[in-house]
FINU-298656 format. One record per atom (N, C-alpha, C, O): z, y, x negated; residue number from 0; residue in three letters; atom name; chain. Coordinates in steps of 0.05 Angstrom, whole numbers. Atoms other than C-alpha are relative to their C-alpha. Example, Ala and Ser with C-alpha at 12.3 -4.5 7.8 and 13.67 -1.06 7.14 Angstrom:
residues 2
R     pz     py     px pos code site unit
R      0    -24    -18   0  ALA    N    A
R    156    -90   -246   0  ALA   CA    A
R      0     24    -18   0  ALA    C    A
R     13     24    -39   0  ALA    O    A
R     -1    -24     16   1  SER    N    A
R    143    -21   -273   1  SER   CA    A
R     14     22     15   1  SER    C    A
R     18     44      5   1  SER    O    A
This chain:
residues 140
R     pz     py     px pos code site unit
R     -2     27      9   0  UNK    N    A
R   -256    359    215   0  UNK   CA    A
R    -11    -15     27   0  UNK    C    A
R    -12     -5     49   0  UNK    O    A
R      2     23    -20   1  UNK    N    A
R   -275    296    256   1  UNK   CA    A
R     23    -10     14   1  UNK    C    A
R     45      2     12   1  UNK    O    A
R    -23     10     -8   2  UNK    N    A
R   -230    254    294   2  UNK   CA    A
R     17    -15    -15   2  UNK    C    A
R     38    -25     -7   2  UNK    O    A
R    -17     13     22   3  UNK    N    A
R   -205    225    231   3  UNK   CA    A
R     19     19     -4   3  UNK    C    A
R     16     43      1   3  UNK    O    A
R    -21    -15     10   4  UNK    N    A
R   -141    246    204   4  UNK   CA    A
R      1     -9    -33   4  UNK    C    A
R     -1    -32    -39   4  UNK    O    A
R      2      7     30   5  UNK    N    A
R   -138    250    124   5  UNK   CA    A
R     29      0     -7   5  UNK    C    A
R     44     15      6   5  UNK    O    A
R    -23     -3      9   6  UNK    N    A
R    -77    238     87   6  UNK   CA    A
R      1     -1    -30   6  UNK    C    A
R    -18    -11    -43   6  UNK    O    A
R     -8      7     28   7  UNK    N    A
R    -46    241     18   7  UNK   CA    A
R     27    -17     -1   7  UNK    C    A
R     48     -8     10   7  UNK    O    A
R    -27     19      5   8  UNK    N    A
R      6    184      0   8  UNK   CA    A
R     10      2    -25   8  UNK    C    A
R     -5      0    -44   8  UNK    O    A
R    -14      0     27   9  UNK    N    A
R     56    191    -55   9  UNK   CA    A
R      2    -28    -13   9  UNK    C    A
R     10    -46      1   9  UNK    O    A
R     -5     25     10  10  UNK    N    A
R     56    134   -102  10  UNK   CA    A
R     21      2    -25  10  UNK    C    A
R     25    -16    -41  10  UNK    O    A
R    -20     -6     21  11  UNK    N    A
R    108    165   -150  11  UNK   CA    A
R     23     19     13  11  UNK    C    A
R     20     36     31  11  UNK    O    A
R    -23    -22    -14  12  UNK    N    A
R    176    199   -137  12  UNK   CA    A
R    -11     30      0  12  UNK    C    A
R    -10     44     21  12  UNK    O    A
R     12    -27      4  13  UNK    N    A
R    142    266   -165  13  UNK   CA    A
R    -17      5     19  13  UNK    C    A
R    -15     28     28  13  UNK    O    A
R     21     -1    -22  14  UNK    N    A
R     87    259   -113  14  UNK   CA    A
R     16      4     23  14  UNK    C    A
R     15     25     37  14  UNK    O    A
R    -17      3    -27  15  UNK    N    A
R    135    244    -58  15  UNK   CA    A
R     18     27      2  15  UNK    C    A
R     20     37     24  15  UNK    O    A
R    -14    -23      2  16  UNK    N    A
R    177    303    -76  16  UNK   CA    A
R    -19     23      8  16  UNK    C    A
R    -13     39     26  16  UNK    O    A
R     20    -25     -9  17  UNK    N    A
R    116    351    -73  17  UNK   CA    A
R     -9      0     25  17  UNK    C    A
R    -13     22     36  17  UNK    O    A
R      9      8    -25  18  UNK    N    A
R     94    321    -11  18  UNK   CA    A
R     20      6     24  18  UNK    C    A
R     13     10     47  18  UNK    O    A
R    -25      1    -18  19  UNK    N    A
R    164    326     22  19  UNK   CA    A
R      1    -26     16  19  UNK    C    A
R     11    -24     38  19  UNK    O    A
R      1     28    -11  20  UNK    N    A
R    156    254     42  20  UNK   CA    A
R    -20    -17    -12  20  UNK    C    A
R    -34    -11    -31  20  UNK    O    A
R     24     18     14  21  UNK    N    A
R    112    193     30  21  UNK   CA    A
R    -28      6      9  21  UNK    C    A
R    -46     -5     -3  21  UNK    O    A
R     25     -6     -9  22  UNK    N    A
R     54    221     69  22  UNK   CA    A
R     -5     22     15  22  UNK    C    A
R     10     29     34  22  UNK    O    A
R      6    -31     -8  23  UNK    N    A
R     20    289     83  23  UNK   CA    A
R    -28     -5     11  23  UNK    C    A
R    -46    -17     -1  23  UNK    O    A
R     25     -2    -16  24  UNK    N    A
R    -34    297    138  24  UNK   CA    A
R    -13     25    -15  24  UNK    C    A
R      1     44    -23  24  UNK    O    A
R     15    -24      7  25  UNK    N    A
R    -90    345    112  25  UNK   CA    A
R     -9     12     25  25  UNK    C    A
R    -27      1     38  25  UNK    O    A
R      9    -11    -27  26  UNK    N    A
R    -96    392    172  26  UNK   CA    A
R    -27     14     -2  26  UNK    C    A
R    -40     15     19  26  UNK    O    A
R     28    -18      1  27  UNK    N    A
R   -160    434    148  27  UNK   CA    A
R    -11     -9    -29  27  UNK    C    A
R      4    -17    -47  27  UNK    O    A
R     18      4     24  28  UNK    N    A
R   -213    424     95  28  UNK   CA    A
R    -12     28     -4  28  UNK    C    A
R    -16     44     14  28  UNK    O    A
R     -9     12     24  29  UNK    N    A
R   -222    446     40  29  UNK   CA    A
R     33      0     -3  29  UNK    C    A
R     46     20      4  29  UNK    O    A
R    -27      1      7  30  UNK    N    A
R   -151    424     21  30  UNK   CA    A
R      4      4    -32  30  UNK    C    A
R     -6    -11    -50  30  UNK    O    A
R     -1     -8     29  31  UNK    N    A
R   -132    455    -44  31  UNK   CA    A
R     30     -6    -16  31  UNK    C    A
R     51      0     -5  31  UNK    O    A
R    -28      8     13  32  UNK    N    A
R    -76    431    -94  32  UNK   CA    A
R      0     13    -28  32  UNK    C    A
R    -20     13    -42  32  UNK    O    A
R     -8    -10     25  33  UNK    N    A
R    -46    465   -155  33  UNK   CA    A
R     26      6     -6  33  UNK    C    A
R     44      1     10  33  UNK    O    A
R    -24     -1      7  34  UNK    N    A
R     10    483   -194  34  UNK   CA    A
R     18     29     10  34  UNK    C    A
R      9     52     10  34  UNK    O    A
R    -17    -22    -12  35  UNK    N    A
R     69    526   -164  35  UNK   CA    A
R      7     15    -25  35  UNK    C    A
R     -2     37    -30  35  UNK    O    A
R    -13    -14     22  36  UNK    N    A
R    108    542   -228  36  UNK   CA    A
R      4    -20    -23  36  UNK    C    A
R     -2    -44    -22  36  UNK    O    A
R     -6     12     23  37  UNK    N    A
R    127    524   -295  37  UNK   CA    A
R     28      0     -7  37  UNK    C    A
R     39     23     -6  37  UNK    O    A
R    -27      4      2  38  UNK    N    A
R    197    499   -311  38  UNK   CA    A
R      1     -2    -34  38  UNK    C    A
R    -14    -16    -48  38  UNK    O    A
R     -3      1     28  39  UNK    N    A
R    221    514   -382  39  UNK   CA    A
R     34      0     -7  39  UNK    C    A
R     50     15      5  39  UNK    O    A
R    -23      1      8  40  UNK    N    A
R    285    495   -416  40  UNK   CA    A
R     17     23     -9  40  UNK    C    A
R     11     33    -31  40  UNK    O    A
R    -19    -25      9  41  UNK    N    A
R    338    552   -422  41  UNK   CA    A
R     25    -10     -5  41  UNK    C    A
R     32    -34     -5  41  UNK    O    A
R    -31      5      7  42  UNK    N    A
R    408    558   -440  42  UNK   CA    A
R     14    -11     25  42  UNK    C    A
R     36    -23     25  42  UNK    O    A
R    -17     11    -24  43  UNK    N    A
R    426    541   -371  43  UNK   CA    A
R    -11    -24     16  43  UNK    C    A
R     -2    -33     37  43  UNK    O    A
R     15     28     -8  44  UNK    N    A
R    381    480   -360  44  UNK   CA    A
R    -28     11      8  44  UNK    C    A
R    -36     31     -4  44  UNK    O    A
R     30     -7     -7  45  UNK    N    A
R    309    487   -330  45  UNK   CA    A
R     -2     24     16  45  UNK    C    A
R     13     26     36  45  UNK    O    A
R      4    -26    -13  46  UNK    N    A
R    288    555   -307  46  UNK   CA    A
R    -31      5      0  46  UNK    C    A
R    -47     -1    -18  46  UNK    O    A
R     29     -6     -4  47  UNK    N    A
R    223    579   -276  47  UNK   CA    A
R     -6     25    -17  47  UNK    C    A
R      7     46    -20  47  UNK    O    A
R     12    -22     21  48  UNK    N    A
R    179    617   -325  48  UNK   CA    A
R    -23     14     13  48  UNK    C    A
R    -34     33      3  48  UNK    O    A
R     24    -14    -15  49  UNK    N    A
R    125    634   -275  49  UNK   CA    A
R      1     -7     30  49  UNK    C    A
R     12    -28     37  49  UNK    O    A
R     -1     10    -23  50  UNK    N    A
R    117    633   -205  50  UNK   CA    A
R    -22     18     17  50  UNK    C    A
R    -24     42     12  50  UNK    O    A
R     17    -15    -21  51  UNK    N    A
R     65    656   -148  51  UNK   CA    A
R     15     18     13  51  UNK    C    A
R     35      9     25  51  UNK    O    A
R    -13    -18    -14  52  UNK    N    A
R     86    721   -118  52  UNK   CA    A
R     -1     -4     30  52  UNK    C    A
R    -22     -5     42  52  UNK    O    A
R     -3      2    -29  53  UNK    N    A
R    108    714    -49  53  UNK   CA    A
R    -18     14     17  53  UNK    C    A
R    -29      4     36  53  UNK    O    A
R     19    -16    -16  54  UNK    N    A
R     66    772    -25  54  UNK   CA    A
R    -32     -8     -4  54  UNK    C    A
R    -50      2     10  54  UNK    O    A
R     27      7      5  55  UNK    N    A
R      3    740    -52  55  UNK   CA    A
R    -11    -20     20  55  UNK    C    A
R      5    -35     30  55  UNK    O    A
R     11     18    -20  56  UNK    N    A
R    -43    700     -6  56  UNK   CA    A
R      1    -27    -18  56  UNK    C    A
R     -7    -26    -42  56  UNK    O    A
R      1     25     17  57  UNK    N    A
R    -34    624    -28  57  UNK   CA    A
R    -26     -7     -5  57  UNK    C    A
R    -44     -4     11  57  UNK    O    A
R     26      6      9  58  UNK    N    A
R    -89    599    -69  58  UNK   CA    A
R     -1    -33      4  58  UNK    C    A
R    -20    -45     -4  58  UNK    O    A
R     -2     29     -1  59  UNK    N    A
R    -68    525    -53  59  UNK   CA    A
R     12     -4     25  59  UNK    C    A
R     27     13     36  59  UNK    O    A
R    -13     10    -24  60  UNK    N    A
R    -48    485      8  60  UNK   CA    A
R     28    -17     -6  60  UNK    C    A
R     47    -18      9  60  UNK    O    A
R    -18     17     14  61  UNK    N    A
R     -4    440    -35  61  UNK   CA    A
R      7      8    -27  61  UNK    C    A
R    -12      9    -43  61  UNK    O    A
R     -7     -5     22  62  UNK    N    A
R     36    460    -93  62  UNK   CA    A
R     20    -19    -17  62  UNK    C    A
R     42    -27     -9  62  UNK    O    A
R    -15     20     18  63  UNK    N    A
R     60    416   -149  63  UNK   CA    A
R     17     14    -16  63  UNK    C    A
R      9     35    -25  63  UNK    O    A
R    -19    -11     19  64  UNK    N    A
R    121    433   -190  64  UNK   CA    A
R     -1    -17    -27  64  UNK    C    A
R     14    -37    -27  64  UNK    O    A
R      4     16     24  65  UNK    N    A
R    101    405   -262  65  UNK   CA    A
R     23     10    -20  65  UNK    C    A
R     24     33    -29  65  UNK    O    A
R    -21     -6     13  66  UNK    N    A
R    163    404   -302  66  UNK   CA    A
R     -4      0    -32  66  UNK    C    A
R     13      8    -47  66  UNK    O    A
R      6      2     28  67  UNK    N    A
R    127    392   -370  67  UNK   CA    A
R     13    -19    -13  67  UNK    C    A
R     25    -36      1  67  UNK    O    A
R      6    -19     21  68  UNK    N    A
R    136    390   -431  68  UNK   CA    A
R    -29     13     -1  68  UNK    C    A
R    -35     36     -4  68  UNK    O    A
R     28     -4      1  69  UNK    N    A
R     60    378   -432  69  UNK   CA    A
R     -8      2     32  69  UNK    C    A
R     -4    -15     49  69  UNK    O    A
R      9     -3    -30  70  UNK    N    A
R     33    410   -366  70  UNK   CA    A
R    -24    -17      8  70  UNK    C    A
R    -44    -16     -7  70  UNK    O    A
R     20     13     -8  71  UNK    N    A
R    -10    364   -327  71  UNK   CA    A
R    -17     14     23  71  UNK    C    A
R    -41      5     26  71  UNK    O    A
R      8     -9    -22  72  UNK    N    A
R    -27    406   -265  72  UNK   CA    A
R     -6     29     -6  72  UNK    C    A
R     11     43    -17  72  UNK    O    A
R      9    -26      5  73  UNK    N    A
R    -67    471   -269  73  UNK   CA    A
R      4     17     25  73  UNK    C    A
R      4      6     47  73  UNK    O    A
R      0    -16    -25  74  UNK    N    A
R    -58    529   -220  74  UNK   CA    A
R    -17     -5     21  74  UNK    C    A
R     -9     -7     44  74  UNK    O    A
R     25      8    -15  75  UNK    N    A
R   -122    514   -188  75  UNK   CA    A
R    -11    -24     -8  75  UNK    C    A
R    -31    -24    -22  75  UNK    O    A
R      6     24     14  76  UNK    N    A
R   -127    439   -201  76  UNK   CA    A
R    -24    -18     14  76  UNK    C    A
R    -43    -27      1  76  UNK    O    A
R     24     13    -11  77  UNK    N    A
R   -172    405   -145  77  UNK   CA    A
R      2      6     29  77  UNK    C    A
R     20     19     39  77  UNK    O    A
R      3     -5    -31  78  UNK    N    A
R   -192    406    -73  78  UNK   CA    A
R    -17    -24      9  78  UNK    C    A
R    -35    -36     -3  78  UNK    O    A
R     12     23    -15  79  UNK    N    A
R   -212    354    -23  79  UNK   CA    A
R    -13     17     23  79  UNK    C    A
R     -2     35     37  79  UNK    O    A
R     19    -13    -20  80  UNK    N    A
R   -272    373     22  80  UNK   CA    A
R    -19    -19     11  80  UNK    C    A
R    -23    -39     -2  80  UNK    O    A
R     21     13    -17  81  UNK    N    A
R   -325    345     72  81  UNK   CA    A
R    -23      2    -22  81  UNK    C    A
R    -26     21    -38  81  UNK    O    A
R     23      2     22  82  UNK    N    A
R   -386    323     31  82  UNK   CA    A
R    -28      9     18  82  UNK    C    A
R    -50      9      7  82  UNK    O    A
R     24     -9    -17  83  UNK    N    A
R   -433    347     94  83  UNK   CA    A
R    -17    -29      8  83  UNK    C    A
R    -40    -29     17  83  UNK    O    A
R     16     27     -7  84  UNK    N    A
R   -455    275    105  84  UNK   CA    A
R     21    -21     14  84  UNK    C    A
R     16    -45     14  84  UNK    O    A
R    -20     20    -15  85  UNK    N    A
R   -392    246    144  85  UNK   CA    A
R     17     -9    -22  85  UNK    C    A
R     31    -28    -15  85  UNK    O    A
R    -17     12     17  86  UNK    N    A
R   -355    232     83  86  UNK   CA    A
R     16     21    -15  86  UNK    C    A
R     15     43     -5  86  UNK    O    A
R    -19    -15     15  87  UNK    N    A
R   -307    264     30  87  UNK   CA    A
R     -2      3    -28  87  UNK    C    A
R    -11    -16    -40  87  UNK    O    A
R      4      0     29  88  UNK    N    A
R   -307    287    -40  88  UNK   CA    A
R     24     14    -12  88  UNK    C    A
R     36     28      4  88  UNK    O    A
R    -17    -15     12  89  UNK    N    A
R   -257    315    -89  89  UNK   CA    A
R    -13     14    -21  89  UNK    C    A
R    -29      3    -36  89  UNK    O    A
R     13    -17     18  90  UNK    N    A
R   -275    373   -132  90  UNK   CA    A
R     24      8    -18  90  UNK    C    A
R     45     17     -9  90  UNK    O    A
R    -18    -10     20  91  UNK    N    A
R   -237    386   -199  91  UNK   CA    A
R     -7     28     -2  91  UNK    C    A
R    -31     34     -7  91  UNK    O    A
R      7    -27      1  92  UNK    N    A
R   -231    462   -199  92  UNK   CA    A
R      1     14    -23  92  UNK    C    A
R      9     37    -24  92  UNK    O    A
R     -1    -12     31  93  UNK    N    A
R   -238    472   -274  93  UNK   CA    A
R     26     -4    -12  93  UNK    C    A
R     34     14    -26  93  UNK    O    A
R    -27      1     10  94  UNK    N    A
R   -169    444   -291  94  UNK   CA    A
R     -2     -8    -30  94  UNK    C    A
R    -20    -21    -40  94  UNK    O    A
R     -2     10     30  95  UNK    N    A
R   -148    434   -363  95  UNK   CA    A
R      0    -25     -6  95  UNK    C    A
R    -13    -33    -25  95  UNK    O    A
R     -6     27      8  96  UNK    N    A
R   -125    364   -361  96  UNK   CA    A
R    -20    -22     18  96  UNK    C    A
R    -20    -46     15  96  UNK    O    A
R     19     16    -21  97  UNK    N    A
R   -176    339   -308  97  UNK   CA    A
R     12    -13     24  97  UNK    C    A
R     34     -6     32  97  UNK    O    A
R    -10     13    -20  98  UNK    N    A
R   -167    292   -251  98  UNK   CA    A
R    -14    -26      0  98  UNK    C    A
R    -37    -29     -7  98  UNK    O    A
R     11     27      2  99  UNK    N    A
R   -174    219   -243  99  UNK   CA    A
R     -1     -9     27  99  UNK    C    A
R     20     -8     41  99  UNK    O    A
R      8     10    -27 100  UNK    N    A
R   -206    189   -179 100  UNK   CA    A
R     -9    -27     -8 100  UNK    C    A
R    -28    -32    -23 100  UNK    O    A
R      4     32      9 101  UNK    N    A
R   -205    110   -182 101  UNK   CA    A
R      3     -3    -29 101  UNK    C    A
R     24     -1    -41 101  UNK    O    A
R      1      2     28 102  UNK    N    A
R   -226    100   -250 102  UNK   CA    A
R    -15     20    -17 102  UNK    C    A
R    -20     17    -41 102  UNK    O    A
R     21    -22      4 103  UNK    N    A
R   -268    161   -257 103  UNK   CA    A
R     14     27    -11 103  UNK    C    A
R     28     41      3 103  UNK    O    A
R    -13    -28      9 104  UNK    N    A
R   -245    220   -301 104  UNK   CA    A
R    -15     23      6 104  UNK    C    A
R    -39     24     -2 104  UNK    O    A
R      8    -26    -12 105  UNK    N    A
R   -261    286   -271 105  UNK   CA    A
R      7     28    -21 105  UNK    C    A
R     30     30    -29 105  UNK    O    A
R    -10    -26      9 106  UNK    N    A
R   -261    355   -307 106  UNK   CA    A
R     16     -5    -25 106  UNK    C    A
R     11    -24    -39 106  UNK    O    A
R    -10     -3     27 107  UNK    N    A
R   -214    370   -365 107  UNK   CA    A
R    -11     22    -14 107  UNK    C    A
R    -34     28    -11 107  UNK    O    A
R     13    -21     18 108  UNK    N    A
R   -222    426   -414 108  UNK   CA    A
R    -12     18     17 108  UNK    C    A
R    -33     26      8 108  UNK    O    A
R      9    -17    -20 109  UNK    N    A
R   -237    471   -353 109  UNK   CA    A
R    -28     -1      7 109  UNK    C    A
R    -41     18     14 109  UNK    O    A
R     30      6     -8 110  UNK    N    A
R   -305    434   -342 110  UNK   CA    A
R     -2     -3     33 110  UNK    C    A
R    -24      2     43 110  UNK    O    A
R      7      2    -28 111  UNK    N    A
R   -294    421   -265 111  UNK   CA    A
R    -16    -30      1 111  UNK    C    A
R    -19    -41    -20 111  UNK    O    A
R     11     24    -11 112  UNK    N    A
R   -328    358   -234 112  UNK   CA    A
R      3    -10     28 112  UNK    C    A
R     22     -1     40 112  UNK    O    A
R     -2     14    -25 113  UNK    N    A
R   -335    319   -170 113  UNK   CA    A
R     -4    -31      3 113  UNK    C    A
R    -20    -43    -11 113  UNK    O    A
R      3     26     -7 114  UNK    N    A
R   -327    250   -142 114  UNK   CA    A
R      3     -3     30 114  UNK    C    A
R     16     12     44 114  UNK    O    A
R     -5     10    -33 115  UNK    N    A
R   -335    215    -69 115  UNK   CA    A
R     25     -9      1 115  UNK    C    A
R     35    -19    -20 115  UNK    O    A
R    -25     11    -12 116  UNK    N    A
R   -274    197    -38 116  UNK   CA    A
R     -2    -18     20 116  UNK    C    A
R    -15    -11     40 116  UNK    O    A
R     -3     16    -22 117  UNK    N    A
R   -262    137      4 117  UNK   CA    A
R     27    -10      3 117  UNK    C    A
R     43     -7    -15 117  UNK    O    A
R    -33     11    -12 118  UNK    N    A
R   -198    106     40 118  UNK   CA    A
R      9    -18    -22 118  UNK    C    A
R     -6    -35    -31 118  UNK    O    A
R    -17     14     23 119  UNK    N    A
R   -151     79    -12 119  UNK   CA    A
R     -6      8    -28 119  UNK    C    A
R      2     -7    -47 119  UNK    O    A
R      6    -10     26 120  UNK    N    A
R   -177    120    -72 120  UNK   CA    A
R     26     11    -14 120  UNK    C    A
R     39     27     -1 120  UNK    O    A
R    -19    -10     17 121  UNK    N    A
R   -123    134   -126 121  UNK   CA    A
R    -10     28    -11 121  UNK    C    A
R    -33     32    -19 121  UNK    O    A
R      9    -26      9 122  UNK    N    A
R   -121    206   -145 122  UNK   CA    A
R     25      2    -21 122  UNK    C    A
R     48     -4    -14 122  UNK    O    A
R    -21     -7     21 123  UNK    N    A
R    -81    222   -210 123  UNK   CA    A
R     -7     30    -10 123  UNK    C    A
R    -29     35    -19 123  UNK    O    A
R     -1    -28      3 124  UNK    N    A
R    -69    295   -222 124  UNK   CA    A
R      4      6    -34 124  UNK    C    A
R     27      6    -42 124  UNK    O    A
R     -8      0     22 125  UNK    N    A
R    -77    305   -294 125  UNK   CA    A
R     -9    -24    -19 125  UNK    C    A
R    -29    -37    -12 125  UNK    O    A
R     10     25     14 126  UNK    N    A
R    -84    251   -350 126  UNK   CA    A
R     16    -25     12 126  UNK    C    A
R     32    -24     31 126  UNK    O    A
R    -10     28     -8 127  UNK    N    A
R    -65    178   -345 127  UNK   CA    A
R     31      0     -1 127  UNK    C    A
R     42    -19     10 127  UNK    O    A
R    -26      1      5 128  UNK    N    A
R      7    198   -363 128  UNK   CA    A
R     12     18     22 128  UNK    C    A
R     36     24     21 128  UNK    O    A
R    -11    -23    -19 129  UNK    N    A
R     16    247   -304 129  UNK   CA    A
R     16    -15     19 129  UNK    C    A
R      9    -38     26 129  UNK    O    A
R    -19     11    -21 130  UNK    N    A
R     74    234   -256 130  UNK   CA    A
R    -12      7     30 130  UNK    C    A
R      3      2     49 130  UNK    O    A
R      9     -7    -23 131  UNK    N    A
R     30    259   -198 131  UNK   CA    A
R    -22    -17      9 131  UNK    C    A
R    -46    -13      4 131  UNK    O    A
R     21     22     -5 132  UNK    N    A
R     -4    199   -168 132  UNK   CA    A
R      1     -2     32 132  UNK    C    A
R     21     -5     45 132  UNK    O    A
R      2      3    -29 133  UNK    N    A
R    -29    198    -96 133  UNK   CA    A
R    -24    -21      8 133  UNK    C    A
R    -43    -27     -7 133  UNK    O    A
R     23     15    -12 134  UNK    N    A
R    -72    153    -52 134  UNK   CA    A
R    -14     16     24 134  UNK    C    A
R      0     27     41 134  UNK    O    A
R     12    -12    -20 135  UNK    N    A
R   -124    182     -7 135  UNK   CA    A
R     -4    -20     26 135  UNK    C    A
R    -11    -44     25 135  UNK    O    A
R      2     21    -22 136  UNK    N    A
R   -123    153     61 136  UNK   CA    A
R    -18     12     26 136  UNK    C    A
R    -17     36     31 136  UNK    O    A
R     14    -11    -23 137  UNK    N    A
R   -169    160    122 137  UNK   CA    A
R     11    -15     25 137  UNK    C    A
R     10    -40     25 137  UNK    O    A
R    -11     12    -25 138  UNK    N    A
R   -137    147    194 138  UNK   CA    A
R    -12      9     22 138  UNK    C    A
R    -28     27     20 138  UNK    O    A
R     15     -6    -25 139  UNK    N    A
R   -158    152    264 139  UNK   CA    A
R     24     15     18 139  UNK    C    A
R     19     23     40 139  UNK    O    A
């Protein structure tokens, strides 16, 4: 990466919980985001129904815990990468619900897609009803 530092900023409590704070520096590119587990209602409250095996190599740099009931986040949802021209882009990795960048809907129905990313862009993981809202930031 260049001398710039890239960040994701949380815009919702769910996003902040996922980042472990209000801001997360992206230390390497590509930076991959996806679902860690699915929680389901059980007799004793919410329970983990699926989880990545701890012995497996991680397929994401950031894991979002999607409580449902309608899942917004796919296991391999999106990635942020350099575009080769000094800028950045977001690639939807074939997610089921898609990703919204600014006002542009990407992917959904496992189609994938990509959009340029600029400082201040809104990233909504899933549909417009998703609780996972972030802002892409470029710092020095």
